[in-house]
C-alpha positions in Angstrom: 86.5 -44.9 -54.2 83.9 -45.8 -51.8 81.0 -43.1 -51.1 79.7 -41.6 -47.7 76.8 -44.2 -47.9 78.6 -46.7 -46.8 80.5 -45.1 -44.4 76.7 -43.5 -42.9 75.8 -46.9 -43.3 77.9 -48.3 -40.8 77.5 -45.4 -38.5 73.5 -45.3 -37.9 74.5 -48.2 -35.8 77.3 -47.1 -33.7 77.2 -45.6 -30.3 79.9 -43.0 -29.0 80.9 -42.2 -25.6 80.9 -38.8 -23.9 83.6 -37.2 -22.1 83.7 -33.2 -21.1 86.1 -30.7 -21.9 89.0 -30.2 -18.7 88.1 -26.9 -19.2 84.6 -26.3 -19.8 83.0 -22.7 -20.4 79.9 -21.7 -18.3 76.5 -22.3 -19.6 74.5 -19.6 -21.2 72.0 -17.8 -19.1 68.8 -20.0 -19.1 65.9 -17.0 -19.7 64.7 -16.0 -22.6 63.2 -12.6 -23.6 59.3 -13.2 -23.3 59.0 -10.0 -25.6 60.7 -11.2 -28.5 58.9 -14.7 -28.8 55.3 -14.2 -27.4 53.7 -14.1 -31.0 56.1 -16.2 -32.7 55.9 -20.0 -33.5 58.2 -22.6 -35.5 59.1 -21.4 -38.4 62.2 -22.4 -40.8 65.1 -20.9 -40.2 67.1 -18.7 -43.5 66.5 -20.4 -46.7 64.6 -23.0 -45.1 63.0 -22.7 -48.6 64.4 -21.1 -51.8 66.3 -23.1 -54.6 65.4 -27.0 -55.4 66.9 -29.2 -53.2 70.0 -31.8 -54.3 69.1 -35.2 -53.9 70.4 -36.3 -51.0 70.7 -39.0 -48.0 68.6 -38.8 -45.1 68.8 -40.5 -41.8 68.0 -40.3 -38.4 71.4 -41.7 -36.9 72.2 -42.4 -33.0 75.0 -40.1 -32.9 75.8 -40.5 -28.9 74.5 -41.7 -25.3 72.0 -39.4 -23.1 71.9 -40.4 -19.5 68.5 -42.3 -20.3 68.5 -42.8 -23.9 70.2 -42.9 -27.4 71.0 -39.3 -28.8 68.9 -38.9 -32.1 69.5 -36.8 -34.6 68.5 -35.7 -38.2 71.5 -36.1 -41.1 71.6 -34.8 -44.1 74.0 -35.1 -47.8 74.0 -35.1 -51.4 73.2 -38.1 -52.3 76.5 -38.2 -55.1 79.5 -37.7 -52.4 82.5 -39.8 -53.9 84.7 -38.2 -50.7 84.4 -37.2 -47.3 82.4 -33.5 -46.6 82.5 -30.5 -44.6 80.5 -31.5 -41.6 78.3 -28.8 -39.8 76.8 -29.6 -36.7 73.3 -27.4 -36.9 72.3 -26.2 -33.3 68.2 -26.0 -32.8 66.3 -23.0 -31.7 64.2 -23.2 -28.4 61.4 -25.0 -30.1 63.6 -27.9 -30.6 64.6 -30.0 -33.6 61.6 -29.5 -35.3 60.8 -30.2 -39.5 62.2 -26.7 -40.0 65.4 -27.3 -38.4 65.5 -30.4 -40.7 64.5 -27.8 -43.6 67.6 -26.0 -43.4 69.7 -29.0 -42.4 68.8 -29.9 -45.9 69.1 -26.8 -47.4 73.3 -26.9 -45.7 73.8 -30.3 -47.2 72.7 -29.0 -50.8 75.7 -26.7 -50.7 77.8 -29.4 -50.6 78.2 -30.6 -46.7 77.4 -33.5 -44.5 74.9 -31.3 -41.9 73.8 -33.0 -38.4 71.1 -31.6 -36.1 71.8 -32.4 -33.3 68.6 -32.8 -30.4 69.2 -31.2 -27.1 65.4 -32.3 -26.0 65.4 -35.5 -26.4 62.8 -35.8 -29.3 60.7 -33.5 -27.1 59.7 -30.4 -29.6 57.2 -27.1 -28.4 54.5 -25.0 -30.6 54.1 -22.5 -27.7 56.7 -19.8 -26.3 55.2 -21.6 -22.9 55.9 -24.9 -23.8 59.4 -23.7 -25.5 60.5 -21.9 -22.7 60.2 -24.8 -20.3 62.0 -27.1 -22.0 64.9 -24.6 -22.3 64.7 -23.8 -18.3 65.0 -27.8 -18.2 68.0 -28.4 -20.6 69.8 -26.2 -18.6 68.8 -27.3 -15.6 72.5 -29.8 -16.7 74.2 -27.6 -18.9 77.2 -30.2 -19.2 74.4 -32.9 -20.8 74.2 -30.2 -23.5 78.2 -30.2 -24.3 78.6 -33.8 -24.3 75.5 -34.1 -26.9 77.3 -31.6 -28.7 80.7 -33.2 -29.0 79.5 -36.6 -29.5 78.3 -34.9 -32.6 80.9 -33.2 -33.1 83.2 -37.0 -32.7 80.1 -38.8 -35.2 80.9 -36.2 -38.4 84.8 -37.1 -37.1 85.1 -40.5 -36.9 82.1 -41.5 -38.6 81.2 -39.3 -41.7 85.1 -38.7 -42.3 84.3 -34.8 -42.0 87.6 -32.9 -42.8 86.6 -29.9 -41.4 83.7 -29.3 -39.5 81.9 -26.0 -38.1 78.8 -25.1 -36.2 76.0 -23.3 -36.9 73.0 -22.3 -34.1 70.3 -19.4 -34.2 68.7 -18.0 -30.8 69.2 -20.8 -28.1 71.7 -22.8 -30.8 73.5 -19.3 -31.8 74.7 -19.1 -28.3 75.4 -22.9 -27.9 77.5 -22.7 -31.5 79.7 -20.5 -28.9 80.0 -22.5 -26.7 81.0 -25.2 -29.3 83.5 -23.1 -30.5 85.1 -22.4 -27.3 84.9 -26.4 -25.7 87.0 -27.1 -29.0 89.9 -25.0 -29.4 92.1 -26.6 -32.3 89.4 -29.0 -33.2 86.5 -27.2 -34.5 87.6 -24.9 -37.9 84.5 -22.3 -37.9 81.3 -21.4 -36.2 78.2 -19.1 -37.3 75.8 -17.8 -34.4 72.4 -16.0 -34.8 71.2 -13.7 -32.2 72.6 -16.4 -29.0 73.8 -15.2 -25.9 77.2 -13.7 -26.4 80.6 -13.8 -23.6 82.2 -10.6 -23.0 84.5 -11.9 -20.4 88.4 -11.8 -22.2 89.2 -15.0 -20.1 86.2 -16.8 -21.3 87.1 -15.7 -25.4 90.7 -15.8 -25.0 90.6 -19.6 -26.1 88.4 -19.3 -29.5 90.7 -20.0 -31.9 88.4 -20.8 -35.1 86.6 -18.3 -37.2 83.7 -16.7 -35.8 80.6 -15.2 -37.6 78.1 -13.7 -35.6 74.6 -11.7 -36.5 72.4 -9.7 -34.1 69.4 -6.8 -34.5 70.0 -3.7 -33.7 66.6 -3.3 -32.0 67.5 -6.4 -29.8 66.5 -5.7 -26.7 67.5 -9.0 -25.2 71.1 -9.0 -26.6 71.7 -5.0 -26.0 73.6 -3.3 -29.3 75.9 -1.6 -26.1 76.9 -5.7 -25.1 77.5 -7.0 -28.9 79.9 -4.2 -29.1 81.2 -4.9 -26.2 81.6 -8.7 -27.6 83.0 -7.3 -30.8 85.8 -5.2 -30.0 87.2 -7.7 -26.7 87.0 -10.3 -29.5 89.0 -7.3 -31.3 91.7 -6.4 -29.1 92.0 -10.7 -28.4 93.1 -10.9 -32.2 90.7 -13.3 -33.0 89.2 -14.1 -36.5 85.8 -12.8 -36.1 82.8 -10.8 -37.9 80.2 -9.7 -35.8 77.5 -8.0 -37.4 74.6 -5.8 -36.3 71.7 -5.5 -38.7 70.0 -2.4 -38.6 66.5 -2.4 -37.9 66.2 -5.8 -37.3 65.0 -7.3 -33.8 65.2 -10.6 -32.5 64.4 -13.4 -34.5 64.9 -11.3 -37.9 66.1 -14.7 -39.3 62.7 -16.8 -38.6 60.1 -17.0 -41.2 56.9 -16.1 -39.9 58.1 -14.9 -36.2 57.1 -11.5 -36.0 60.5 -9.5 -36.4 61.0 -11.5 -39.6 63.0 -9.3 -41.9 63.4 -11.0 -45.5 65.8 -8.6 -46.6 68.0 -9.1 -43.9 66.9 -12.9 -43.6 68.5 -13.3 -47.0 71.9 -11.4 -46.9 72.9 -13.1 -43.8 72.2 -16.9 -45.1 74.7 -15.1 -48.1 77.2 -13.8 -46.0 76.9 -17.5 -43.8 77.2 -19.4 -47.0 80.5 -17.4 -47.9 81.7 -17.7 -44.3 81.0 -21.7 -44.3 82.6 -22.2 -48.0 85.3 -20.5 -46.9 86.4 -22.0 -43.6 85.3 -25.3 -44.7 85.7 -25.8 -48.3 88.3 -23.3 -49.7 90.8 -23.8 -46.0 92.9 -27.3 -46.6 92.0 -29.6 -44.6 93.8 -30.4 -41.5 91.9 -34.4 -40.4 93.6 -37.4 -41.8 91.3 -39.1 -44.2 
């Protein structure tokens, strides 16, 4: 059987056209909680370090087309993959597609996935909260572009990496968009993970969700109050959704990010292990639904 290296060599040169969903979800709010980020700097999301990585294929594919240029992301997958692997769309924090996000993408690949980190900022990254906030505000000037961006990443994993199942995962800014991606792809995306991203509590907006959802929120997070997280969880339960929304005790916004002002090593490690179990259950142990 051909290896995935052959598929990805072809895919690196391929361009995809974007098209919007007929019922696109509303974009999250643009403003970020400055107090939660004022002492932060770009740093690895959970488990970006740790155990040695497997031998990987790493690429920077053009996974789609933006308004002014190609969308170039970062892709990693095990080198010895003989068959198509489950795919994961990795959505970065407000810092952009940094080396730290690439590190966590490699960690996911080491667990047996083809992981594609999208770039929502067109190659730009931030080193200060002020710069990150400016990039994020500019991003929400055209939320449809974000939806097309993530959709093309999904199409890339499905059509060129031949991923039999696909999930999304994100932190902060990316956490909110991981949820939005799940809402945008009812019947297509297979799982979604969000770390303290913006939530949706309206029943009509959550109604389309039909994939397993895992969410982590800090009990001390002022930007996403516990009462709103509880409402989010209760609405999902009332709608009969398969969702596990966890409120992490004594944790604040950004608890999963090393070197951030709110980093909590124990909470970060436990949430990462829960994430890996969730992904394995929904991407590896579940019966594939896409044609190979």
